[in-house]
C-alpha positions as CSV (number, residue, x, y, z in Angstrom):
1,M,-23.7,-10.7,6.0
2,E,-23.8,-8.2,8.9
3,G,-22.7,-8.0,12.5
4,Y,-20.1,-9.9,14.4
5,G,-18.8,-13.3,13.3
6,S,-16.1,-15.6,12.2
7,D,-15.8,-18.4,9.5
8,M,-18.8,-20.3,8.1
9,V,-18.4,-23.8,9.4
10,I,-19.2,-26.6,6.9
11,S,-17.1,-29.4,8.3
12,K,-15.9,-30.6,11.7
13,K,-12.4,-31.1,10.1
14,Q,-12.3,-27.5,9.0
15,I,-9.6,-25.2,10.4
16,L,-11.0,-21.9,11.4
17,D,-9.2,-18.6,10.7
18,W,-7.6,-16.8,13.6
19,C,-9.8,-13.7,13.1
20,D,-12.9,-12.0,14.3
21,R,-14.9,-9.8,12.0
22,F,-17.5,-7.0,12.3
23,I,-19.4,-6.3,9.0
24,L,-21.7,-3.4,8.1
25,V,-23.6,-2.5,5.0
26,V,-22.5,1.1,4.3
27,E,-23.9,1.6,0.8
28,P,-26.6,2.3,-0.3
29,E,-27.3,4.4,2.8
30,S,-30.9,3.3,2.8
31,Q,-29.8,-0.2,3.6
32,R,-27.7,0.7,6.6
33,N,-28.8,-1.2,9.8
34,Y,-28.0,1.4,12.5
35,T,-29.0,-1.1,15.2
36,L,-25.7,-2.8,14.6
37,W,-23.6,0.4,14.6
38,P,-21.9,1.4,17.9
39,T,-24.0,3.7,20.1
40,Q,-21.9,4.2,23.3
41,P,-19.1,6.8,23.5
42,P,-16.4,6.9,22.3
43,F,-17.4,4.4,19.7
44,S,-20.5,6.3,18.7
45,Y,-18.3,8.9,17.1
46,S,-17.2,6.2,14.6
47,R,-20.6,6.6,12.8
48,D,-19.6,10.0,11.4
49,I,-16.1,8.9,10.7
50,L,-17.2,5.7,8.8
51,S,-19.8,7.7,6.9
52,E,-17.1,10.2,5.7
53,Y,-14.7,7.4,5.0
54,T,-17.3,5.7,2.8
55,V,-17.8,8.8,0.7
56,R,-14.0,9.3,0.3
57,C,-13.5,5.6,-0.7
58,R,-16.3,5.9,-3.2
59,E,-14.4,8.7,-4.9
60,I,-11.3,6.5,-5.1
61,T,-13.3,3.6,-6.4
62,N,-14.8,5.6,-9.2
63,L,-11.4,6.9,-10.2
64,F,-10.1,3.4,-10.5
65,L,-13.1,2.2,-12.4
66,K,-12.8,5.0,-14.9
67,N,-9.2,4.1,-15.6
68,L,-9.9,0.4,-15.8
69,A,-12.6,1.1,-18.4
70,K,-10.2,3.2,-20.4
71,L,-7.6,0.4,-20.4
72,L,-10.3,-1.8,-22.0
73,S,-11.3,0.9,-24.5
74,L,-14.8,1.0,-23.0
75,D,-16.8,4.1,-22.1
76,K,-15.2,5.7,-19.1
77,D,-18.3,5.3,-17.0
78,Y,-19.0,1.7,-18.0
79,F,-17.9,0.1,-14.7
80,I,-19.2,3.0,-12.6
81,N,-22.7,2.5,-14.0
82,M,-22.3,-1.2,-13.2
83,L,-22.2,-0.3,-9.5
84,D,-25.6,1.4,-9.6
85,E,-27.9,2.5,-6.8
86,N,-28.6,-1.1,-5.8
87,A,-25.0,-2.1,-5.6
88,I,-23.9,-3.1,-2.1
89,T,-20.8,-1.9,-0.2
90,H,-19.7,-3.7,2.9
91,A,-17.2,-2.4,5.5
92,R,-15.5,-5.2,7.3
93,F,-13.3,-4.7,10.4
94,N,-10.8,-7.6,10.9
95,Y,-9.2,-8.3,14.2
96,C,-6.5,-11.0,14.5
97,P,-5.2,-11.4,18.1
98,H,-1.7,-12.5,18.6
99,C,-1.5,-16.2,18.0
100,P,0.5,-18.7,20.1
101,K,1.0,-21.1,17.1
102,P,1.2,-18.9,14.0
103,D,2.6,-21.7,11.9
104,Q,-0.6,-23.7,12.3
105,V,-3.4,-21.2,11.4
106,F,-4.0,-18.3,9.1
107,G,-5.5,-15.0,10.0
108,L,-7.4,-15.4,6.7
109,K,-6.9,-18.4,4.5
110,P,-5.9,-18.0,0.8
111,H,-8.8,-16.6,-1.3
112,S,-9.7,-14.0,-3.9
113,D,-12.4,-11.4,-3.4
114,A,-16.0,-11.7,-4.8
115,T,-16.0,-8.0,-5.6
116,A,-15.4,-5.6,-8.4
117,I,-13.0,-3.6,-6.3
118,T,-11.7,-3.9,-2.7
119,I,-10.1,-1.1,-0.8
120,V,-8.0,-2.1,2.2
121,F,-6.7,0.1,5.1
122,I,-4.0,-2.2,6.5
123,D,-2.5,-2.1,10.0
124,D,0.4,0.4,9.9
125,S,2.5,-1.5,12.5
126,V,2.0,-5.2,11.9
127,S,2.5,-6.9,8.6
128,G,0.6,-10.1,7.6
129,L,-1.1,-9.6,4.3
130,Q,0.5,-11.7,1.5
131,L,0.0,-11.9,-2.2
132,Q,0.5,-15.0,-4.3
133,K,2.2,-14.9,-7.7
134,N,3.4,-17.9,-9.6
135,S,2.9,-20.1,-6.5
136,V,5.2,-17.8,-4.4
137,W,3.9,-15.8,-1.5
138,Y,5.0,-12.2,-1.2
139,D,4.6,-9.8,1.8
140,V,2.6,-6.7,1.0
141,P,4.7,-3.8,2.4
142,I,3.4,-1.4,4.9
143,I,3.2,2.2,3.6
144,L,1.9,4.7,6.2
145,N,-1.4,6.3,5.3
146,A,-1.7,4.3,2.1
147,L,-4.7,2.4,0.9
148,L,-4.4,-0.9,-1.0
149,V,-6.8,-1.3,-4.0
150,N,-7.4,-4.9,-4.9
151,M,-9.0,-6.3,-8.1
152,G,-11.9,-8.7,-7.4
153,D,-13.3,-11.7,-9.2
154,V,-16.1,-9.6,-10.8
155,M,-13.5,-7.5,-12.6
156,E,-11.6,-10.5,-13.8
157,I,-14.8,-12.1,-15.2
158,M,-16.1,-8.9,-16.8
159,S,-12.8,-8.2,-18.4
160,N,-12.8,-11.8,-19.7
161,G,-9.5,-12.5,-18.0
162,F,-7.7,-9.3,-19.0
163,F,-7.5,-8.3,-15.3
164,K,-6.6,-10.8,-12.6
165,S,-8.1,-11.2,-9.2
166,P,-5.1,-12.0,-7.0
167,V,-5.1,-14.8,-4.4
168,H,-4.1,-13.4,-1.0
169,R,-4.0,-14.4,2.6
170,V,-3.2,-13.1,6.1
171,V,-0.7,-14.8,8.3
172,T,-0.8,-14.6,12.1
173,N,1.7,-13.0,14.5
174,A,2.9,-14.6,17.7
175,E,3.5,-11.3,19.5
176,K,1.2,-8.6,18.1
177,E,-2.5,-8.2,17.3
178,R,-3.5,-6.9,13.8
179,L,-6.4,-4.7,12.6
180,S,-7.6,-3.8,9.2
181,L,-10.6,-2.2,7.5
182,V,-11.8,-3.5,4.2
183,M,-14.4,-1.9,1.8
184,F,-16.0,-4.5,-0.5
185,Y,-17.7,-3.1,-3.6
186,A,-20.1,-5.6,-5.2
187,M,-22.9,-5.3,-7.8
188,D,-26.6,-5.4,-7.2
189,P,-27.3,-8.9,-5.9
190,E,-29.8,-9.6,-8.7
191,R,-27.4,-8.4,-11.4
192,E,-25.6,-11.0,-13.6
193,I,-21.8,-11.2,-13.8
194,E,-20.4,-12.1,-17.2
195,P,-17.7,-11.0,-19.7
196,V,-18.4,-7.6,-21.4
197,Q,-19.7,-8.4,-24.9
198,E,-17.2,-6.0,-26.5
199,L,-14.3,-8.0,-25.1
200,V,-15.4,-11.3,-26.6
201,D,-14.5,-12.3,-30.1
202,E,-13.0,-15.2,-32.1
203,K,-9.5,-14.4,-30.8
204,N,-10.8,-13.9,-27.2
205,P,-13.5,-16.4,-26.6
206,R,-15.7,-16.2,-23.5
207,R,-13.7,-17.6,-20.5
208,Y,-16.4,-17.4,-17.8
209,R,-20.0,-18.4,-17.6
210,K,-22.8,-16.1,-16.5
211,I,-23.9,-16.1,-12.8
212,K,-26.0,-13.8,-10.6
213,T,-24.1,-11.7,-8.0
214,K,-26.0,-13.2,-5.1
215,D,-25.2,-16.7,-6.3
216,Y,-21.6,-16.0,-6.7
217,I,-21.3,-14.5,-3.2
218,A,-23.0,-17.7,-1.9
219,E,-20.4,-19.7,-3.8
220,I,-17.5,-17.8,-2.4
221,F,-18.6,-18.5,1.2
222,K,-18.7,-22.3,0.4
223,T,-15.4,-22.4,-1.4
224,F,-13.6,-20.1,1.1
225,A,-14.6,-22.6,3.9
226,R,-13.2,-25.5,1.8
227,G,-10.0,-23.6,0.9
228,T,-10.8,-23.5,-2.8
229,L,-11.5,-20.5,-5.2
230,A,-15.0,-19.5,-6.3
231,I,-13.7,-18.2,-9.6
232,D,-12.7,-21.7,-10.7
233,T,-16.3,-22.7,-10.6
234,V,-17.3,-20.2,-13.3
235,K,-14.4,-20.8,-15.7
236,I,-15.2,-22.3,-19.1
């Protein structure tokens, strides 16, 4: 899951997204593969910038996780401890060139994130990110210097459905290119995702089955390519 790439191809009939991506593991720092990081000026300066951005985004993530735990009447550090020293954070740079036929292809097809939390730094001049609610698509507004914090599938599963992982997509633009930077916060690949026991009782039965993080991530790649949702595969 590192380096340059595009969609996983599982079918000759599959429509690929109009998007190129560059993905790096940024946390834990011991797992950074610096051979993939830019080395030539001026891009080499991005190392320090991305490192500092990673630290600042972690502070934001922890703040959100504390408040989400409070909403569920859990210990304030419950979800922070869930993202332990073996948890993986990916930084993904998305580039969507201008598209001559924007009505025929997405920048990113509809999906939800296989994460606990996702932080998005969206393009400040070109809209394109859309959110689905009740089968209707809404444009996410551009707010200068703002970060978008998105709930992921992991949080929906662990909250036993109290929180919802929104389905979203990116539409293409006929005249302008679009850039974004996304920080994906996922648990230790060997750790199991399941509803928090304190949130399951007779009135709120378990709604999701248990699955390892690495298996869920593998599932989301397959379902994303098919245009379906990974979270539907773990619902009871």
